[in-house]
C-alpha positions in Angstrom: 0.0 0.0 0.0 1.5 3.3 -1.1 1.2 6.4 1.0 0.6 9.2 -1.5 1.5 12.7 -0.5 0.5 15.8 -2.5 3.1 18.4 -3.5 1.4 20.9 -1.2 1.6 18.5 1.8 5.3 17.8 1.0 6.0 21.6 0.8 4.3 22.1 4.2 6.3 19.2 5.7 9.6 20.7 4.3 8.7 24.2 5.6 8.0 22.8 9.0 11.2 20.8 9.3 13.6 23.4 7.7 15.2 25.8 10.1 14.6 29.5 9.4 17.7 31.3 8.1 18.6 34.6 9.8 18.8 36.5 6.5 19.5 40.0 7.9 22.3 38.6 10.2 23.9 36.7 7.3 23.8 39.7 5.0 25.3 41.9 7.7 28.1 39.4 8.3 28.8 39.1 4.6 28.8 42.8 4.2 31.3 43.6 7.0 33.6 40.7 6.3 33.7 41.4 2.6 34.3 45.1 3.4 37.1 44.1 5.8 38.8 42.0 3.1 38.5 44.9 0.6 39.8 47.4 3.3 42.9 45.1 3.8 43.4 45.2 0.1 43.1 49.0 0.1 45.7 49.3 2.9 48.1 47.1 0.9 47.5 49.3 -2.2 48.1 52.5 -0.2 51.3 51.0 1.3 52.6 50.2 -2.2 51.9 53.7 -3.3 53.6 55.0 -0.2 56.8 53.2 -1.1 56.5 54.6 -4.7 55.7 51.4 -6.6 54.2 51.7 -10.0 50.4 51.7 -10.1 50.1 48.5 -12.2 52.7 46.7 -10.0 50.8 47.9 -6.9 47.6 46.3 -8.2 49.4 43.1 -8.8 51.0 43.1 -5.3 47.5 43.5 -3.8 46.2 40.5 -5.7 49.2 38.3 -4.9 49.1 39.2 -1.2 45.3 38.6 -0.9 45.6 35.3 -2.8 48.5 34.2 -0.6 46.7 35.1 2.6 43.6 33.2 1.5 45.6 30.1 0.5 47.6 30.2 3.7 44.5 30.6 5.9 42.8 27.8 4.0 45.8 25.6 4.7 45.4 26.4 8.4 41.6 25.7 8.2 40.9 29.2 9.3 39.4 30.5 6.0 36.7 27.8 6.0 35.6 29.1 9.4 35.5 32.6 8.1 33.6 31.5 5.1 31.1 29.6 7.2 30.6 32.8 9.3 30.6 35.4 6.5 29.2 33.4 3.6 29.5 35.3 0.3 31.3 38.1 2.0 34.5 36.0 2.0 33.8 34.1 -1.2 33.1 37.0 -3.6 36.4 38.7 -3.5 39.6 37.2 -5.0 40.1 35.4 -1.7 37.2 33.1 -2.3 38.6 32.1 -5.7 42.0 31.2 -4.1 40.1 29.2 -1.4 38.2 27.3 -4.1 41.4 26.1 -5.6 43.4 25.3 -2.4 40.6 23.4 -0.6 40.2 20.6 -3.1 43.9 20.3 -3.5 44.4 19.8 0.2 41.5 17.4 0.4 43.0 15.1 -2.3 46.6 15.4 -1.2 46.6 11.9 0.1 46.1 10.6 -3.5 49.4 12.0 -4.6 50.5 15.2 -6.2 49.6 14.3 -9.8 46.3 12.3 -9.5 45.3 14.0 -6.2 46.4 17.6 -6.1 46.9 18.2 -9.8 43.7 16.5 -10.9 41.4 17.8 -8.2 42.7 21.3 -7.8 40.3 22.9 -10.3 37.2 20.8 -9.6 35.4 23.9 -8.2 37.2 26.7 -9.9 37.7 24.9 -13.3 34.2 25.6 -14.7 34.4 29.2 -13.5 37.6 29.6 -15.4 36.4 27.8 -18.6 33.1 29.8 -18.8 34.7 33.1 -17.8 37.5 32.8 -20.4 35.1 31.5 -23.1 32.7 34.4 -22.4 35.4 37.0 -22.5 36.7 35.7 -25.8 33.2 35.7 -27.3 32.5 39.2 -26.0 35.9 40.3 -27.3 35.1 39.0 -30.8 31.6 40.6 -30.8 33.2 43.9 -29.6 35.8 43.8 -32.4 33.0 43.7 -35.0 31.2 46.7 -33.6 
């Protein structure tokens, strides 16, 4: 004997069992953590300007330092805690991209450097790179015609 449940009953069941998400708190945490990451980047940029580095080199230094800090904090399992607390606030800046490459690499380290780290490093970031680069090429071609 089958117990048939209607879609509306199932929806009510899921609604009752699912915890409510504190949306305002999550948005606030994402906002201030993302802002803090960007502020750190701005401090690095201002320091580079203070020591008279070229503007283009300063931008590169900011990117490299933020990527390094993100990868280092991921290796120490600190960035994952920040990400759990801040959500998209820590994932949207360049730090989240670095985390998405380092995390799978560390997870599959036990399988070896080629088949583990090398093969799994881009499982999360790979599609983003492929679609991002492909889209930029297509937009560039369309732009060149107009």
